[in-house]
DSSP file (Angstrom, degrees, kcal/mol; ACC not computed):
  #  RESIDUE AA STRUCTURE BP1 BP2  ACC     N-H-->O    O-->H-N    N-H-->O    O-->H-N    TCO  KAPPA ALPHA  PHI   PSI    X-CA   Y-CA   Z-CA
    1    1 A M              0   0    0      0, 0.0     2,-0.5     0, 0.0     0, 0.0   0.000 360.0 360.0 360.0 138.1    0.0    0.0    0.0
    2    2 A T        -     0   0    0      2,-0.0     2,-0.4     0, 0.0     0, 0.0  -0.934 360.0-128.0-112.8 128.2    1.3    3.5   -0.9
    3    3 A R        +     0   0    0     -2,-0.5     3,-0.1     1,-0.2     0, 0.0  -0.601  27.3 178.3 -73.3 127.6    0.4    6.5    1.2
    4    4 A V        +     0   0    0     -2,-0.4     2,-0.3     1,-0.3    -1,-0.2   0.619  59.8   6.2-107.3 -16.4   -1.0    9.1   -1.2
    5    5 A A  S    S-     0   0    0      0, 0.0    -1,-0.3     0, 0.0     3,-0.1  -0.991  77.0 -94.8-160.0 158.0   -1.8   12.0    1.2
    6    6 A D        -     0   0    0     -2,-0.3    -2,-0.0     1,-0.1     4,-0.0  -0.428  57.1 -92.8 -69.0 153.2   -1.6   13.1    4.8
    7    7 A P        -     0   0    0      0, 0.0     3,-0.4     0, 0.0    -1,-0.1  -0.285  30.6-114.9 -65.2 156.5   -4.7   12.3    6.9
    8    8 A L  S    S+     0   0    0      1,-0.3     2,-0.4    -3,-0.1    -2,-0.1   0.911 109.5  16.5 -57.6 -44.5   -7.4   15.0    7.2
    9    9 A V  S    S-     0   0    0     50,-0.0    -1,-0.3    56,-0.0     3,-0.3  -0.934  84.6-175.4-132.0 108.6   -6.6   15.3   10.9
   10   10 A G        +     0   0    0     -2,-0.4    -4,-0.0    -3,-0.4    -2,-0.0  -0.477  57.3  40.4 -96.9 170.5   -3.3   13.8   12.0
   11   11 A G        +     0   0    0     -2,-0.2    41,-0.5     2,-0.1    -1,-0.2   0.810  60.2 157.7  66.7  33.0   -1.8   13.4   15.5
   12   12 A L        -     0   0    0     -3,-0.3     2,-0.3     1,-0.2    40,-0.1   0.922  65.9 -27.6 -59.5 -45.8   -5.0   12.4   17.2
   13   13 A L        -     0   0    0     39,-0.1     2,-0.7    38,-0.1    -1,-0.2  -0.966  53.9-111.7-165.5 154.1   -3.3   10.7   20.1
   14   14 A R        +     0   0    0     -2,-0.3     3,-0.2    -3,-0.1     2,-0.0  -0.811  38.0 179.2 -83.0 116.0   -0.1    8.9   21.1
   15   15 A N    >   +     0   0    0     -2,-0.7     3,-1.1     1,-0.2    -1,-0.1  -0.326  29.2 137.3-123.5  52.6   -1.4    5.4   21.7
   16   16 A D  T 3  S+     0   0    0      1,-0.2    -1,-0.2     2,-0.1    25,-0.1   0.742  72.3  64.8 -63.1 -22.3    1.6    3.3   22.7
   17   17 A S  T 3  S-     0   0    0     23,-0.4    -1,-0.2    -3,-0.2     3,-0.1   0.743  98.0-135.9 -75.0 -23.1   -0.6    1.8   25.3
   18   18 A G    <   +     0   0    0     -3,-1.1     2,-0.3     1,-0.3     3,-0.2   0.624  69.9 107.6  75.0  11.6   -2.9    0.1   22.8
   19   19 A R        +     0   0    0     21,-0.3    -1,-0.3     1,-0.2    -2,-0.2  -0.858  64.2  16.6-122.9 155.0   -5.9    1.3   24.9
   20   20 A H        +     0   0    0     -2,-0.3    20,-1.9    20,-0.2    -1,-0.2   0.904  59.9 154.9  56.2  55.6   -8.6    3.9   24.7
   21   21 A G        +     0   0    0      1,-0.2    17,-0.7    -3,-0.2    -1,-0.1   0.684  17.0 171.5 -82.8 -20.1   -8.4    4.7   21.0
   22   22 A G  E     +A   37   0A   0     15,-0.3    15,-0.2     1,-0.1    -1,-0.2  -0.195   7.4 153.6  50.0-136.0  -12.1    5.9   20.8
   23   23 A C  E     +     0   0A   0     13,-0.8     2,-0.4    68,-0.5    14,-0.2   0.995  11.2 169.0  80.1  81.3  -12.6    7.4   17.4
   24   24 A R  E     -     0   0A   0     12,-0.3    12,-1.9    67,-0.1     2,-0.4  -0.968  20.9-152.2-109.6 133.5  -16.1    7.5   15.8
   25   25 A L  E     +A   35   0A   0     -2,-0.4     2,-0.3    10,-0.2    10,-0.2  -0.905  22.5 161.2-109.2 134.4  -16.4    9.7   12.7
   26   26 A R  E     -A   34   0A   0      8,-2.1     8,-3.7    -2,-0.4     2,-0.6  -0.993  37.2-133.3-145.7 145.6  -19.6   11.3   11.7
   27   27 A V  E     -A   33   0A   0     -2,-0.3     6,-0.2     6,-0.2     5,-0.0  -0.921  37.9-142.0 -93.9 121.8  -20.6   14.1    9.5
   28   28 A G    >   -     0   0    0      4,-2.8     3,-2.2    -2,-0.6    73,-0.0  -0.229  25.3 -99.6 -81.0 170.9  -23.1   16.1   11.5
   29   29 A P  T 3  S+     0   0    0      0, 0.0    -1,-0.1     0, 0.0    -2,-0.0   0.695 123.3  62.9 -62.2 -18.1  -26.2   17.9   10.4
   30   30 A D  T 3  S-     0   0    0      2,-0.1     3,-0.1    71,-0.1    -3,-0.0   0.480 117.7-112.5 -83.9  -3.3  -24.2   21.1   10.4
   31   31 A G  S <  S+     0   0    0     -3,-2.2    30,-0.5     1,-0.3     2,-0.2   0.340  77.9 124.8  88.3  -6.8  -21.9   19.7    7.7
   32   32 A A        -     0   0    0     28,-0.1    -4,-2.8    29,-0.1     2,-0.5  -0.496  65.6-116.4 -82.7 154.9  -18.9   19.4   10.0
   33   33 A R  E     -AB  27  59A   0     26,-2.7    26,-3.0    -6,-0.2     2,-0.4  -0.827  28.0-154.7 -89.6 127.3  -16.9   16.2   10.6
   34   34 A W  E     -AB  26  58A   0     -8,-3.7    -8,-2.1    -2,-0.5     2,-0.4  -0.884  10.2-171.3-104.3 133.4  -17.2   15.1   14.2
   35   35 A I  E     -AB  25  57A   0     22,-2.3    22,-3.4    -2,-0.4     2,-0.4  -0.989   7.3-158.5-129.1 122.5  -14.3   13.0   15.6
   36   36 A T  E     - B   0  56A   0    -12,-1.9   -13,-0.8    -2,-0.4     2,-0.3  -0.835  16.1-170.9-100.5 140.5  -14.4   11.3   19.0
   37   37 A T  E     -A   22   0A   0     18,-2.6    54,-1.0    -2,-0.4   -15,-0.3  -0.943  16.9-134.6-132.0 151.5  -11.2   10.3   20.6
   38   38 A G  B     -E   90   0B   0    -17,-0.7    16,-0.9    -2,-0.3    52,-0.3  -0.510  29.8-113.0 -93.1 170.2  -10.0    8.3   23.6
   39   39 A D    >   -     0   0    0     50,-2.7     3,-1.3    14,-0.3     6,-0.2   0.480  37.1-127.4 -84.8  -1.8   -7.3    9.4   26.0
   40   40 A G  T 3   -     0   0    0    -20,-1.9   -23,-0.4     1,-0.2   -21,-0.3   0.643  60.5 -75.2  67.0  12.5   -4.8    6.7   25.0
   41   41 A A  T 3  S+     0   0    0     48,-0.3     2,-0.5     1,-0.2    -1,-0.2   0.856 100.2 132.4  61.1  38.1   -4.6    5.8   28.7
   42   42 A F    X   -     0   0    0     -3,-1.3     3,-0.7     1,-0.1    -1,-0.2  -0.988  53.6-143.4-119.1 127.6   -2.4    8.8   29.3
   43   43 A S  T 3  S+     0   0    0     -2,-0.5    87,-0.4    89,-0.4     4,-0.3   0.808  92.2  47.7 -66.2 -35.2   -3.4   10.9   32.3
   44   44 A G  T 3> S+     0   0    0      1,-0.2     4,-0.9     2,-0.1     3,-0.4   0.697  92.5  81.3 -80.3 -17.0   -2.7   14.4   31.1
   45   45 A T  T X4 S+     0   0    0     -3,-0.7     3,-0.9    -6,-0.2     6,-0.3   0.889  82.9  54.5 -61.5 -48.6   -4.4   14.1   27.7
   46   46 A P  T 34 S+     0   0    0      0, 0.0    41,-2.3     0, 0.0    42,-0.2   0.824 115.5  38.7 -61.1 -31.6   -8.1   14.7   28.5
   47   47 A Q  T 34 S+     0   0    0     -3,-0.4     2,-0.8    -4,-0.3    -2,-0.2   0.530  94.5  91.1 -96.5  -6.7   -7.5   18.1   30.2
   48   48 A D    X<  -     0   0    0     -3,-0.9     3,-1.8    -4,-0.9     5,-0.1  -0.802  61.0-160.8 -92.0 107.4   -4.8   19.4   27.9
   49   49 A L  T 3  S+     0   0    0     -2,-0.8    -1,-0.2     1,-0.3    34,-0.1   0.747  89.4  57.6 -62.2 -23.8   -6.7   21.3   25.1
   50   50 A S  T 3  S+     0   0    0     -3,-0.1     2,-0.5    30,-0.1    -1,-0.3   0.572  93.0  78.7 -85.3  -7.4   -3.6   21.1   22.8
   51   51 A A  S <  S-     0   0    0     -3,-1.8   -39,-0.1    -6,-0.3   -38,-0.1  -0.868  73.0-150.2 -97.6 133.3   -3.7   17.3   23.0
   52   52 A L    >   +     0   0    0    -41,-0.5     3,-0.5    -2,-0.5     2,-0.2   0.550  65.5  96.6 -86.6  -6.3   -6.3   15.8   20.7
   53   53 A G  T 3  S+     0   0    0      1,-0.2   -14,-0.3   -14,-0.1    -5,-0.2  -0.520  80.7  28.6 -80.3 151.8   -7.0   12.6   22.8
   54   54 A G  T 3  S+     0   0    0    -16,-0.9    34,-2.2     1,-0.3    33,-0.4   0.838 105.6 104.3  71.0  33.3   -9.9   12.5   25.3
   55   55 A K  S <  S-     0   0    0     -3,-0.5   -18,-2.6   -17,-0.2     2,-0.5  -0.849  70.4-128.9-135.7 166.7  -11.9   15.0   23.2
   56   56 A V  E     -BC  36  85A   0     29,-1.8    28,-2.9    -2,-0.3    29,-1.8  -0.998  35.6-159.6-114.5 122.6  -14.7   15.4   20.7
   57   57 A L  E     -BC  35  83A   0    -22,-3.4   -22,-2.3    -2,-0.5     2,-0.4  -0.745  12.6-162.5-103.2 148.8  -13.4   17.4   17.8
   58   58 A R  E     +B   34   0A   0     24,-2.7     9,-2.1    -2,-0.3     2,-0.3  -0.962  24.4 167.1-132.4 114.2  -15.4   19.3   15.2
   59   59 A V  E     -BD  33  66A   0    -26,-3.0   -26,-2.7    -2,-0.4     2,-0.4  -0.840  46.6 -90.8-129.2 160.4  -13.6   20.1   12.0
   60   60 A N     >  -     0   0    0      5,-3.2     4,-2.7    -2,-0.3     3,-0.1  -0.589  39.4-139.6 -64.8 124.2  -14.2   21.3    8.5
   61   61 A R  T  4 S+     0   0    0    -30,-0.5    -1,-0.2    -2,-0.4   -29,-0.1   0.624  96.9  43.4 -71.0 -10.8  -14.8   18.0    6.6
   62   62 A F  T  4 S+     0   0    0      3,-0.1    -1,-0.2   -29,-0.0    -2,-0.0   0.763 128.4  21.8-100.0 -32.1  -12.8   19.2    3.6
   63   63 A T  T  4 S-     0   0    0      2,-0.2    -2,-0.2    -3,-0.1     3,-0.1   0.680  88.5-129.6-110.9 -23.1   -9.8   20.8    5.2
   64   64 A G     <  +     0   0    0     -4,-2.7    -3,-0.1     1,-0.3     3,-0.1   0.408  62.9 134.3  83.5  -3.0   -9.5   19.3    8.7
   65   65 A A  S    S-     0   0    0      1,-0.2    -5,-3.2    -5,-0.1    -1,-0.3  -0.374  72.7 -74.9 -74.0 158.6   -9.3   22.8   10.3
   66   66 A G  B     -D   59   0A   0     12,-0.3    -7,-0.3    -7,-0.2    16,-0.2  -0.288  59.2-109.8 -52.5 134.4  -11.4   23.7   13.3
   67   67 A A    >   -     0   0    0     -9,-2.1     3,-1.8    15,-0.2    -1,-0.1  -0.371  35.7 -94.5 -71.8 147.1  -15.0   24.3   12.2
   68   68 A S  T 3  S+     0   0    0      1,-0.3    -1,-0.1    -3,-0.1   -36,-0.1  -0.345 112.1  28.8 -57.0 135.0  -16.5   27.7   12.3
   69   69 A G  T 3  S+     0   0    0      1,-0.3    -1,-0.3    -3,-0.1    -2,-0.1   0.414  82.0 145.8  90.6  -1.6  -18.3   28.4   15.6
   70   70 A N    X   -     0   0    0     -3,-1.8     3,-1.1    11,-0.1    -1,-0.3  -0.312  60.2-114.2 -63.1 155.8  -16.2   26.0   17.7
   71   71 A P  T 3  S+     0   0    0      0, 0.0     3,-0.2     0, 0.0    -1,-0.1   0.728 110.5  41.5 -69.1 -21.8  -15.7   27.2   21.3
   72   72 A F  T >   +     0   0    0     11,-0.5     3,-2.1     8,-0.2    11,-0.1  -0.034  69.3 127.1-116.2  32.0  -11.9   27.8   21.0
   73   73 A T  T <   +     0   0    0     -3,-1.1    -1,-0.2     1,-0.3     8,-0.1   0.720  69.2  63.6 -63.1 -20.4  -11.7   29.4   17.5
   74   74 A G  T 3  S+     0   0    0     -3,-0.2    -1,-0.3     2,-0.0    -2,-0.1   0.535  79.4 111.0 -80.6  -5.2   -9.8   32.4   19.0
   75   75 A S    <   -     0   0    0     -3,-2.1     6,-0.1     1,-0.1    -3,-0.0  -0.371  67.6-140.4 -69.4 147.1   -6.9   30.1   20.1
   76   76 A G  S    S+     0   0    0     -2,-0.1    -1,-0.1     4,-0.0     3,-0.1   0.591  83.2  87.6 -78.7 -11.1   -3.5   30.5   18.3
   77   77 A D     >  -     0   0    0      1,-0.1     4,-1.8     2,-0.0     3,-0.2  -0.807  69.4-152.1 -93.4 118.5   -3.1   26.7   18.3
   78   78 A P  T  4 S+     0   0    0      0, 0.0     4,-0.5     0, 0.0   -12,-0.3   0.811  96.5  54.1 -61.6 -29.3   -4.8   25.0   15.3
   79   79 A D  T >> S+     0   0    0      1,-0.2     3,-1.3     2,-0.2     4,-0.5   0.918 106.1  51.2 -69.6 -41.7   -5.3   21.8   17.3
   80   80 A V  G >4 S+     0   0    0      1,-0.3     3,-1.3     2,-0.2    -8,-0.2   0.862 102.4  61.2 -62.4 -35.5   -7.2   23.7   20.1
   81   81 A R  G 3< S+     0   0    0     -4,-1.8    -1,-0.3     1,-0.3    -9,-0.2   0.703  99.8  57.1 -64.6 -18.4   -9.4   25.3   17.5
   82   82 A R  G <4 S+     0   0    0     -3,-1.3   -24,-2.7    -4,-0.5    -1,-0.3   0.670  84.3 104.8 -82.7 -18.1  -10.6   21.7   16.6
   83   83 A V  E <<  +C   57   0A   0     -3,-1.3   -11,-0.5    -4,-0.5   -26,-0.2  -0.463  32.9 166.1 -75.1 128.6  -11.8   21.0   20.1
   84   84 A F  E    S+     0   0A   0    -28,-2.9    38,-3.1     1,-0.4    39,-0.4   0.760  74.3   1.9-101.7 -45.0  -15.5   21.0   20.8
   85   85 A T  E     -C   56   0A   0    -29,-1.8   -29,-1.8    37,-0.2    -1,-0.4  -0.959  66.3-169.4-140.3 159.6  -15.4   19.2   24.2
   86   86 A S  B     +f  124   0C   0     37,-2.5    39,-2.5    -2,-0.3   -31,-0.2  -0.761  53.2  68.1-136.1-179.5  -12.7   17.9   26.5
   87   87 A G        +     0   0    0    -41,-2.3    40,-1.8   -33,-0.4     2,-0.3   0.813  66.3 144.2  76.0  31.6  -12.2   15.8   29.6
   88   88 A H        -     0   0    0    -34,-2.2    -1,-0.2   -42,-0.2    38,-0.1  -0.711  40.9-158.3-103.0 154.7  -13.3   12.5   28.1
   89   89 A R  S    S-     0   0    0     -2,-0.3   -50,-2.7    19,-0.1   -48,-0.3   0.896  79.7 -20.6 -91.1 -58.8  -11.9    9.0   28.8
   90   90 A N  B     -E   38   0B   0     18,-0.3    18,-2.3   -52,-0.3     2,-0.3  -0.547  63.2-160.5-159.6  82.6  -12.9    7.0   25.7
   91   91 A V  E     +G  107   0D   0    -54,-1.0   -68,-0.5    16,-0.2    16,-0.3  -0.530  14.1 173.9 -74.0 126.1  -15.7    8.3   23.6
   92   92 A Q  E     +     0   0D   0     14,-2.6     2,-0.3    -2,-0.3    15,-0.2   0.684  55.9  18.2-107.5 -24.3  -17.1    5.4   21.4
   93   93 A G  E     -G  106   0D   0     13,-1.4    13,-1.8    71,-0.2     2,-0.3  -0.983  51.0-164.9-150.4 157.8  -20.1    6.9   19.6
   94   94 A I  E     +G  105   0D   0     -2,-0.3     2,-0.3    71,-0.3    71,-0.3  -0.995  11.9 172.0-145.3 141.1  -21.8   10.1   18.6
   95   95 A A  E     -G  104   0D   0      9,-2.5     9,-2.8    -2,-0.3     2,-0.5  -0.964  26.2-128.4-145.5 159.9  -25.3   10.8   17.4
   96   96 A F  E     -G  103   0D   0     -2,-0.3    71,-0.2     7,-0.2     6,-0.1  -0.954  27.4-120.1-118.3 125.0  -27.4   13.8   16.7
   97   97 A R    >>  -     0   0    0      5,-2.7     4,-3.0    -2,-0.5     3,-1.3  -0.435  32.1-117.9 -67.4 122.7  -30.9   14.2   18.2
   98   98 A P  T 34 S+     0   0    0      0, 0.0    -1,-0.1     0, 0.0     4,-0.1  -0.307  96.1  20.3 -60.1 140.5  -33.5   14.5   15.5
   99   99 A G  T 34 S+     0   0    0      1,-0.1    -2,-0.1    -3,-0.1    -3,-0.0  -0.032 133.7  39.5  91.9 -31.6  -35.4   17.7   15.6
  100  100 A S  T <4 S-     0   0    0     -3,-1.3    -1,-0.1     2,-0.1    -3,-0.1   0.568  89.0-140.3-120.2 -18.2  -32.8   19.6   17.6
  101  101 A D     <  +     0   0    0     -4,-3.0   -71,-0.1     1,-0.2    -2,-0.0   0.660  40.9 164.9  61.2  18.5  -29.5   18.3   16.0
  102  102 A E        -     0   0    0     -5,-0.4    -5,-2.7    -6,-0.1     2,-0.4  -0.435  37.7-122.9 -63.0 134.8  -28.0   18.2   19.6
  103  103 A P  E     -G   96   0D   0      0, 0.0    16,-2.6     0, 0.0     2,-0.3  -0.678  32.2-177.8 -81.8 134.7  -24.8   16.1   19.7
  104  104 A W  E     -GH  95 118D   0     -9,-2.8    -9,-2.5    -2,-0.4     2,-0.3  -0.963   4.1-165.3-128.3 146.3  -24.8   13.2   22.2
  105  105 A A  E     -GH  94 117D   0     12,-2.8    12,-3.0    -2,-0.3     2,-0.4  -0.949  14.0-142.9-133.4 153.1  -21.9   10.8   22.9
  106  106 A V  E     -GH  93 116D   0    -13,-1.8   -14,-2.6    -2,-0.3   -13,-1.4  -0.931  23.5-170.9-114.1 143.3  -21.4    7.5   24.6
  107  107 A E  E     -GH  91 115D   0      8,-2.4     8,-2.5    -2,-0.4     2,-0.3  -0.989  22.4-119.9-140.9 138.5  -18.2    6.9   26.6
  108  108 A H        -     0   0    0    -18,-2.3   -18,-0.3    -2,-0.4   -19,-0.1  -0.615  25.0-156.5 -77.7 132.3  -16.6    3.9   28.3
  109  109 A G        -     0   0    0     -2,-0.3     4,-0.2     1,-0.1     5,-0.1  -0.405  28.1-104.3 -91.0 178.9  -15.9    4.2   32.0
  110  110 A P  S    S-     0   0    0      0, 0.0    -1,-0.1     0, 0.0    26,-0.1   0.948  93.7 -28.1 -71.0 -88.8  -13.2    2.1   33.8
  111  111 A T  S    S+     0   0    0     24,-0.3    48,-1.3    47,-0.1     2,-0.3   0.373 136.7  12.7-106.4   1.7  -15.0   -0.7   35.6
  112  112 A R  S    S+     0   0    0     46,-0.2    45,-0.2    45,-0.1    47,-0.1  -0.941  96.7  54.8-158.3 173.0  -18.2    1.2   36.1
  113  113 A D        -     0   0    0     43,-2.0    -1,-0.1    -2,-0.3    44,-0.1   0.868  48.1-176.5  60.9  47.6  -20.0    4.3   34.9
  114  114 A D        -     0   0    0     42,-0.4    41,-2.2    -5,-0.1     2,-0.3  -0.482  27.1-143.3 -59.1 150.1  -20.2    4.2   31.1
  115  115 A E  E     -HI 107 154D   0     -8,-2.5    -8,-2.4    39,-0.2     2,-0.5  -0.881  28.9-154.1-128.5 153.3  -21.8    7.4   30.2
  116  116 A V  E     -HI 106 153D   0     37,-2.3    36,-2.3    -2,-0.3    37,-1.4  -0.999  31.9-172.3-115.9 123.6  -24.3    9.1   27.8
  117  117 A N  E     -H  105   0D   0    -12,-3.0   -12,-2.8    -2,-0.5     2,-0.6  -0.948  27.0-139.3-123.7 135.6  -23.4   12.7   27.5
  118  118 A R  E     -H  104   0D   0     -2,-0.4     2,-0.5    32,-0.3   -14,-0.2  -0.839  35.4-130.7 -84.7 123.9  -25.1   15.7   25.8
  119  119 A L        -     0   0    0    -16,-2.6   -34,-0.1    -2,-0.6    -2,-0.0  -0.652  25.0-172.1 -85.7 125.5  -22.2   17.6   24.3
  120  120 A V    >   -     0   0    0     -2,-0.5     3,-2.7   -18,-0.1    29,-0.1  -0.934  38.7 -92.2-114.8 139.9  -22.1   21.3   25.0
  121  121 A P  T 3  S+     0   0    0      0, 0.0   -36,-0.2     0, 0.0   -37,-0.1  -0.242 111.2   3.3 -54.5 126.0  -19.6   23.6   23.2
  122  122 A G  T 3  S+     0   0    0    -38,-3.1   -37,-0.2     1,-0.2   -38,-0.1   0.479  94.1 157.4  78.5   2.8  -16.5   24.0   25.3
  123  123 A G    <   -     0   0    0     -3,-2.7   -37,-2.5   -39,-0.4     2,-0.5  -0.322  34.1-149.1 -65.1 140.2  -17.8   21.5   27.9
  124  124 A N  B     -f   86   0C   0     23,-0.3    25,-2.6   -39,-0.2   -37,-0.2  -0.959   2.2-160.6-107.8 124.4  -15.3   19.7   30.2
  125  125 A Y        -     0   0    0    -39,-2.5   -38,-0.2    -2,-0.5    26,-0.1   0.293  37.3-118.6 -96.3   9.1  -16.6   16.2   31.1
  126  126 A G        +     0   0    0      1,-0.2    15,-2.2    14,-0.2     2,-0.6   0.565  57.5 147.2  79.9  15.1  -14.3   15.9   34.1
  127  127 A W        +     0   0    0    -40,-1.8    -1,-0.2    13,-0.2    12,-0.1  -0.769   7.9 148.1 -88.3 123.7  -12.1   12.9   33.5
  128  128 A D        +     0   0    0     -2,-0.6   -85,-0.1    10,-0.4   -84,-0.1  -0.669  15.9 175.2-153.5  91.9   -8.6   13.3   34.9
  129  129 A P      > +     0   0    0      0, 0.0     5,-3.3     0, 0.0   -86,-0.1   0.292  40.2 163.6 -84.5  12.2   -6.9   10.1   36.1
  130  130 A G  T   5 +     0   0    0    -87,-0.4     2,-0.2     3,-0.2     3,-0.1  -0.447  35.4  50.4 -92.8 165.1   -3.6   11.8   37.0
  131  131 A P  T   5S-     0   0    0      0, 0.0     3,-0.3     0, 0.0     2,-0.2   0.565 133.0 -14.9 -73.2 162.6   -1.0   11.7   38.4
  132  132 A G  T   5S-     0   0    0      1,-0.2   -89,-0.4    -2,-0.2     2,-0.2  -0.579 111.7 -64.6  73.6-141.8   -0.1    8.3   37.0
  133  133 A Y  T   5 +     0   0    0     -2,-0.2     2,-0.9    -3,-0.1    -3,-0.2  -0.627  60.5 178.0-143.2  82.5   -3.2    6.7   35.5
  134  134 A D    > < -     0   0    0     -5,-3.3     3,-1.2    -3,-0.3    -6,-0.1  -0.760   9.8-175.3 -92.6 102.2   -5.6    6.1   38.4
  135  135 A E  T 3  S+     0   0    0     -2,-0.9   -24,-0.3     1,-0.2    -1,-0.1   0.382  73.0  77.5 -81.4   6.0   -8.8    4.5   37.0
  136  136 A S  T 3  S+     0   0    0     -7,-0.1    -1,-0.2   -26,-0.1     3,-0.1   0.523  71.9 101.8 -89.7  -5.0  -10.5    4.6   40.4
  137  137 A V  S <  S-     0   0    0     -3,-1.2     4,-0.0     1,-0.1   -10,-0.0  -0.376  88.5 -85.7 -73.6 158.4  -11.2    8.3   40.1
  138  138 A P        -     0   0    0      0, 0.0   -10,-0.4     0, 0.0     3,-0.4  -0.291  26.9-129.1 -63.2 147.7  -14.7    9.4   39.2
  139  139 A M  S    S+     0   0    0      1,-0.3     2,-0.6   -12,-0.1    -2,-0.1   0.909 109.1  31.8 -61.0 -42.0  -15.6    9.6   35.5
  140  140 A T  S    S-     0   0    0    -13,-0.1     2,-1.4     8,-0.1    -1,-0.3  -0.888  83.3-162.2-118.6  97.5  -16.9   13.1   36.1
  141  141 A D     >  +     0   0    0    -15,-2.2     4,-2.4    -2,-0.6     7,-0.2  -0.631  18.4 169.2 -87.6  89.8  -14.8   14.6   38.9
  142  142 A T  T  4 S+     0   0    0     -2,-1.4    -1,-0.2     1,-0.2     6,-0.1   0.652  74.5  62.8 -77.6 -14.0  -16.9   17.5   40.1
  143  143 A A  T  4 S+     0   0    0      1,-0.1    -1,-0.2     2,-0.1    -2,-0.1   0.924 115.3  31.0 -71.0 -44.1  -14.6   17.9   43.1
  144  144 A K  T  4 S+     0   0    0      1,-0.3    -2,-0.2   -18,-0.1    -1,-0.1   0.823 135.2  30.9 -80.0 -33.8  -11.6   18.7   40.9
  145  145 A F    ><  -     0   0    0     -4,-2.4     3,-2.6     1,-0.1    -1,-0.3  -0.758  66.6-178.4-128.3  83.4  -13.7   20.4   38.1
  146  146 A P  T 3  S+     0   0    0      0, 0.0    -1,-0.1     0, 0.0    -4,-0.1   0.755  85.6  50.8 -57.1 -25.6  -16.8   22.0   39.7
  147  147 A D  T 3  S+     0   0    0      2,-0.1   -23,-0.3   -24,-0.0    -5,-0.1   0.316  80.1 135.0 -94.3   9.0  -18.0   23.1   36.3
  148  148 A A    <   -     0   0    0     -3,-2.6   -23,-0.2    -7,-0.2    -8,-0.1  -0.282  63.5-113.7 -59.0 142.0  -17.7   19.6   34.7
  149  149 A V        -     0   0    0    -25,-2.6    -1,-0.1   -29,-0.1     3,-0.1  -0.681  33.0-132.6 -79.5 118.6  -20.7   18.6   32.7
  150  150 A P        -     0   0    0      0, 0.0   -32,-0.3     0, 0.0   -24,-0.1  -0.380  25.5 -99.2 -72.5 151.4  -22.5   15.7   34.4
  151  151 A A        -     0   0    0      1,-0.1   -34,-0.2   -34,-0.1     3,-0.2  -0.351  16.9-142.6 -64.0 146.5  -23.5   12.6   32.5
  152  152 A R  S    S+     0   0    0    -36,-2.3     2,-0.3     1,-0.3   -35,-0.2   0.738  90.3  10.6 -79.6 -25.0  -27.1   12.4   31.4
  153  153 A W  E     -I  116   0D   0    -37,-1.4   -37,-2.3   -40,-0.0     2,-0.4  -0.977  67.0-170.7-151.8 141.6  -27.0    8.7   32.1
  154  154 A S  E     -I  115   0D   0     -2,-0.3   -39,-0.2   -39,-0.2   -41,-0.0  -0.996  20.9-141.6-135.4 140.2  -24.4    6.5   33.8
  155  155 A S        -     0   0    0    -41,-2.2     2,-0.1    -2,-0.4   -40,-0.1   0.727  30.0-156.4 -73.7 -22.6  -24.4    2.6   33.9
  156  156 A G        +     0   0    0    -42,-0.3   -43,-2.0     0, 0.0   -42,-0.4  -0.499  52.2  14.0  72.1-153.2  -23.2    2.2   37.4
  157  157 A F  S    S+     0   0    0    -45,-0.2   -45,-0.1    -2,-0.1     2,-0.1  -0.849 115.2  29.3-105.9 139.8  -21.5   -1.1   38.2
  158  158 A P  S    S-     0   0    0      0, 0.0   -46,-0.2     0, 0.0   -44,-0.1   0.663  87.5-117.1 -86.5 172.8  -20.5   -3.1   36.2
  159  159 A T        -     0   0    0    -48,-1.3    -2,-0.1     1,-0.1   -51,-0.1  -0.355  18.7-164.8 -62.8 147.7  -19.5   -1.4   33.0
  160  160 A I        -     0   0    0     -4,-0.1    -1,-0.1     2,-0.0   -52,-0.1   0.399  30.8-129.8-115.6  -0.7  -21.5   -2.4   30.0
  161  161 A A        -     0   0    0      1,-0.2   -53,-0.1   -54,-0.1     2,-0.1   0.913  22.6-156.7  55.2  53.5  -19.1   -1.1   27.3
  162  162 A T        +     0   0    0    -55,-0.2    -1,-0.2     1,-0.1   -70,-0.1  -0.404  15.6 179.2 -58.1 129.8  -21.6    0.9   25.3
  163  163 A S        +     0   0    0     -2,-0.1     2,-0.3     1,-0.1    -1,-0.1   0.577  50.6  27.3-119.4 -10.2  -20.0    1.2   21.9
  164  164 A G        -     0   0    0    -71,-0.1     2,-0.4   -57,-0.0   -71,-0.2  -0.921  58.1-148.3-145.8 170.7  -22.3    3.1   19.5
  165  165 A A        +     0   0    0     -2,-0.3   -71,-0.3   -71,-0.3     2,-0.3  -0.999  23.6 145.3-146.3 141.6  -25.0    5.7   19.6
  166  166 A D        -     0   0    0     -2,-0.4     2,-0.4   -71,-0.1   -71,-0.1  -0.957  38.6-118.0-162.6 161.5  -28.1    6.5   17.5
  167  167 A F        -     0   0    0     -2,-0.3     2,-0.4   -71,-0.2   -71,-0.1  -0.878  22.1-145.9-105.6 140.1  -31.6    7.8   18.1
  168  168 A L        -     0   0    0     -2,-0.4     2,-0.6   -70,-0.0    -2,-0.0  -0.861   7.3-142.7-103.3 139.5  -34.6    5.8   17.4
  169  169 A R        -     0   0    0     -2,-0.4     2,-0.6     2,-0.0    -2,-0.0  -0.908  13.0-144.8-102.9 121.6  -37.8    7.4   16.1
  170  170 A V        -     0   0    0     -2,-0.6    -2,-0.0     1,-0.0     0, 0.0  -0.761  11.1-158.3 -88.4 122.9  -40.9    5.8   17.5
  171  171 A V        -     0   0    0     -2,-0.6    -2,-0.0     2,-0.0    -1,-0.0  -0.898  19.9-123.5-103.2 120.0  -43.7    5.8   15.0
  172  172 A P              0   0    0      0, 0.0    -1,-0.0     0, 0.0     0, 0.0  -0.319 360.0 360.0 -62.0 143.6  -47.2    5.5   16.5
  173  173 A S              0   0    0      0, 0.0    -2,-0.0     0, 0.0     0, 0.0   0.466 360.0 360.0 -86.9 360.0  -49.2    2.6   15.2
């Protein structure tokens, strides 16, 4: 196989660990490409806006640049301009609510607390397993991040490893 071009968005995460790759791609109703990423099992990644792991990215689907209207478009760092939300562990799926086009994501917890999250621009979802990589910390650490966006649903124990997301439309009979 011959590489013919650079990827649309490169450097998503350093994943020497082989864990938490995340990465669901969707073109949203707004025409932007949405990319979900895992933290690669590295503690600093989810809270570092210049690191693309542990994030939901929203980019121009043709150029890979941060999409117009993203929360950090004023940043001088082109990677930060791609960030829509941060503080995630391992986002596995993304879907858009019919009628409102709200973005929602599903995320793997460690041994408990898989989450369903409504994504808000610039939202921090509170995952920070550092120092080291302590998976016993809360998925949404409101003690460390008082403004963290709480999950709309959490599995509790044990984890169920939700891997995809979609909305179903109920049609009355």
